[in-house]
C-alpha positions in Angstrom: 3.2 9.5 -1.9 4.9 8.1 -4.9 3.4 4.9 -6.4 4.6 3.1 -9.4 4.1 -0.1 -11.3 6.8 -2.7 -11.1 6.5 -5.2 -13.9 8.3 -8.4 -13.2 9.3 -10.0 -16.5 12.1 -12.3 -17.8 12.8 -14.2 -21.1 13.5 -17.6 -19.5 9.9 -18.5 -18.8 9.7 -22.3 -18.1 6.7 -23.2 -20.3 7.0 -20.4 -23.0 10.4 -19.0 -23.2 10.6 -15.4 -24.6 6.8 -14.9 -24.3 7.1 -11.3 -23.1 8.6 -10.2 -26.4 6.8 -12.8 -28.6 5.1 -11.0 -31.5 1.4 -10.7 -30.8 -0.3 -9.3 -34.0 3.0 -7.8 -35.0 4.0 -6.3 -31.6 5.8 -7.6 -28.5 3.3 -9.0 -26.0 4.8 -6.7 -23.3 3.8 -3.6 -25.4 0.1 -4.3 -24.8 0.6 -4.2 -21.0 2.8 -1.1 -21.0 0.2 0.8 -23.1 -2.3 -0.1 -20.5 -0.1 1.0 -17.6 0.8 4.4 -19.1 -2.9 5.3 -19.1 -3.4 4.6 -15.4 -4.1 7.9 -13.7 -2.7 6.7 -10.2 0.8 5.8 -11.4 3.8 8.0 -11.0 6.3 5.6 -12.7 6.4 2.3 -14.6 9.6 0.2 -14.4 10.2 -3.3 -15.8 12.1 -5.4 -13.3 14.0 -8.1 -15.0 17.2 -10.1 -14.2 20.9 -9.7 -14.7 21.0 -13.0 -16.6 22.3 -12.6 -20.2 19.1 -14.1 -21.5 17.4 -10.8 -20.5 19.7 -8.5 -22.4 17.2 -8.4 -25.2 14.4 -7.4 -22.8 16.5 -4.6 -21.4 17.3 -3.4 -24.9 13.7 -3.4 -25.8 12.9 -1.2 -22.7 15.6 1.2 -23.8 14.1 1.4 -27.3 10.6 2.2 -26.2 11.7 4.5 -23.4 10.6 2.4 -20.4 12.7 2.2 -17.3 14.4 -1.1 -16.7 15.9 -2.4 -13.4 18.0 -5.7 -13.5 18.3 -7.7 -10.3 18.5 -11.2 -9.1 16.8 -13.9 -11.2 15.5 -16.2 -8.5 15.1 -13.7 -5.6 12.2 -11.8 -7.2 11.3 -10.1 -3.8 14.8 -8.5 -3.7 14.5 -7.5 -7.4 11.3 -5.8 -6.7 12.6 -4.1 -3.5 15.6 -2.8 -5.5 13.4 -1.5 -8.2 11.2 0.4 -5.8 14.1 1.8 -4.0 15.8 3.0 -7.1 12.6 5.0 -8.0 12.0 6.1 -4.5 8.6 4.6 -4.5 6.6 4.6 -1.3 4.6 1.8 -2.7 4.3 -0.2 -5.9 1.8 -2.2 -7.8 3.3 -5.6 -8.5 2.4 -6.5 -12.1 3.3 -9.7 -14.0 4.6 -9.4 -17.5 2.4 -12.3 -18.6 -0.8 -10.3 -18.2 -1.0 -8.2 -21.4 -4.7 -7.3 -21.0 -4.5 -6.2 -17.4 -7.4 -3.7 -16.7 -5.8 -0.5 -15.7 -8.9 0.6 -13.9 -8.3 -2.3 -11.4 -4.9 -0.8 -10.7 -6.5 2.7 -10.2 -9.1 1.2 -7.9 -6.4 -0.6 -5.9 -4.2 2.5 -5.6 -7.1 4.6 -4.5 -8.0 2.1 -1.7 -4.3 2.0 -0.6 -4.2 5.7 -0.3 -7.2 5.8 2.0 -5.6 3.9 4.9 -2.4 2.6 6.3 -2.5 -0.7 4.6 0.6 -2.9 3.9 -1.0 -4.6 1.0 -4.1 -4.0 -1.1 -5.0 -7.0 -3.3 -7.6 -8.6 -5.3 -6.3 -12.2 -5.1 -7.0 -13.1 -1.5 -9.4 -14.6 -2.1 -9.3 -14.5 -5.9 -12.5 -13.5 -7.7 -11.1 -11.8 -10.8 -9.7 -13.8 -13.7 -6.1 -14.8 -13.8 -4.2 -12.1 -15.7 -6.2 -9.4 -13.8 -4.3 -9.7 -10.5 -3.4 -6.4 -8.7 -1.3 -6.1 -5.6 -0.2 -2.7 -4.1 2.7 -3.2 -1.7 4.1 -0.7 0.8 7.9 -0.4 0.0 8.9 -0.4 3.7 6.8 -3.5 4.3 8.5 -5.4 1.6 12.0 -4.1 2.6 11.4 -5.4 6.0 9.9 -8.8 5.0 12.7 -9.6 2.5 15.1 -10.2 5.4 12.7 -12.7 6.9 12.0 -14.7 3.7 13.8 -18.0 3.9 11.5 -20.1 1.7 12.5 -20.0 -1.9 8.8 -20.1 -2.9 8.3 -16.8 -0.9 11.3 -15.3 -2.6 9.9 -16.1 -6.1 6.2 -15.3 -5.4 6.9 -12.4 -3.1 3.4 -11.7 -1.7 2.8 -15.3 -0.7 4.8 -14.4 2.5 2.3 -11.7 3.5 -0.6 -13.9 2.9 0.9 -16.7 4.9 1.6 -14.3 7.7 -1.5 -12.2 7.5 -1.8 -11.7 11.2 1.3 -9.5 10.9 0.1 -7.2 8.1 -2.8 -4.9 7.3 -4.1 -6.5 4.1 -7.2 -5.4 2.3 -8.8 -7.4 -0.5 -11.3 -6.1 -3.0 -13.5 -8.5 -5.0 -15.3 -8.8 -8.3 -19.1 -8.7 -8.1 -19.1 -12.1 -9.8 -16.6 -14.8 -9.3 -14.5 -15.4 -12.3 -11.5 -17.3 -10.8 -12.0 -20.0 -13.4 -11.2 -17.7 -16.3 -7.7 -16.7 -17.4 -6.3 -13.9 -19.4 -2.7 -14.7 -18.4 -0.2 -16.2 -20.8 1.5 -19.2 -19.5 1.4 -21.6 -22.6 1.2 -21.3 -26.3 -2.5 -22.1 -26.0 -3.0 -19.1 -23.7 -1.1 -17.0 -26.2 -3.4 -18.0 -29.0 -6.4 -17.3 -26.8 -5.2 -13.7 -26.2 -4.4 -13.3 -29.9 -8.0 -14.3 -30.8 -9.4 -11.7 -28.3 -7.3 -8.9 -29.7 -8.2 -9.9 -33.2 -11.9 -9.5 -32.3 -11.4 -6.0 -30.9 -12.8 -3.1 -32.7 -11.4 -0.3 -30.4 -7.9 0.3 -29.1 -7.0 -2.6 -26.9 -6.5 -0.6 -23.8 -10.1 0.5 -23.8 -11.2 -3.1 -23.0 -11.6 -3.6 -19.2 -12.1 -6.8 -17.5 -15.8 -6.9 -18.1 -15.4 -6.0 -21.7 -12.9 -8.9 -22.1 -15.3 -11.3 -20.4 -18.0 -10.4 -22.9 -15.6 -10.6 -25.8 -14.4 -14.0 -24.6 -18.1 -15.3 -24.5 -18.7 -14.0 -28.0 -15.5 -15.7 -29.3 -16.6 -18.9 -27.6 -20.0 -18.7 -29.2 -18.4 -18.2 -32.7 -16.2 -21.3 -32.3 
C-alpha cells in the first residue's frame, strides 16, 4: 500500500498572503514542514498540491528548486486537487496536510498511518473530536473513498475543506479518531495571521535542537516556557 503526504498550499491566503513562503528565521515557512515530513517513516511520497493560478507560480518554482513534487489543480475545489495529486502518484491513501502547519509532529503522522494500515478504514483522523492543538491535525484518507466522494460534493464548503463531507456523513464511512491524553484544542501551532507567525518564530528561536526533533509535547512545554518568560 502506497501512502503519501499531500500538502495543500497556496500563496493567496486571505488573512496572510504568501505565508507559506514567508521567511521564518531566514527560511521559507514551508521548509520547516517539509523537513518534518521527509523524516516520517511511514510516507512513500510527499507532494505539494497547489493551484493553477499564476499567483502560485512562485510556489511551484520553489518546489522545483528544493526537489519536492508539486501538483497544480483547481484553486477552489481542493477536494479535486487532492484527488488529482493522489492519482498522479498512484497513492492508495494520503495524509492530508495543511501548509500552514510548519511544526506538525511527524510522529502523529506515523501513528495515524500505522492505525490506517491495521484495518479497512476510510479515514483516520485526530480532529473528530479535536484534542490536539491546531497545527497538529492529521487525516489519512483512502484514495478510492475520496474519488467516490468528490462526485457527491455539491457544497462549496465541502469542496474547500474536503474531509468535512466525511464527518457530516459519518454513517457512510469507517472513520477512526485517535486522541491526545490531555485536551489541548485551545492551543494553536497553525499560522493564520501575522500574530500566529510571530508566535511560531518565537518558539523556533527558543529551540536548542533541530526543529524537527520537537514533537507536540515538546512544543507545548516550549510554549509554556516562552509564556513564563514574557
